[in-house]
C-alpha positions, 0 to 999 in steps of 0.5 A: 365750796371745797371738797369734803364740805358737802356734808355741811350744807343745810339741805335735808334728804326728803325735805321739800324746798321752793327756789327763791330765785333762778339758780344756774347749773351746768346740767339743769337750771332751777327756776324761781318758784320751783318746788323741789324735793332734795334727794342726795348729794354726790361728789365727783373728784374727777370734775371737782364738783358737788352734785345736788340731786333734787326731784320736781314736785310734779306728776313727772317728778323729773330729776334736777342736778345742781352742780357746785364746783369746788372753786365756786364760792359757798352758796348763800343757802338762805338766798336760794332755798326756802324749806316748805 
């Protein structure tokens, strides 16, 4: 994923998704079957990465930060998330 491409992802703010598989991350991993709500994305030019911010759909509503570095291949969105 390249800098400036963050707005071209299919995730919608406020939408709820199910993780279709384990998704590794520098910060918090996402487990297969997790139900998460997408909040926003941020870009860190210092780290050359996009941070996708989700909240777990549970009583705690804990934040999950999924990181994608500029040098990483474009995520295969349809293999990672299912909108519910």
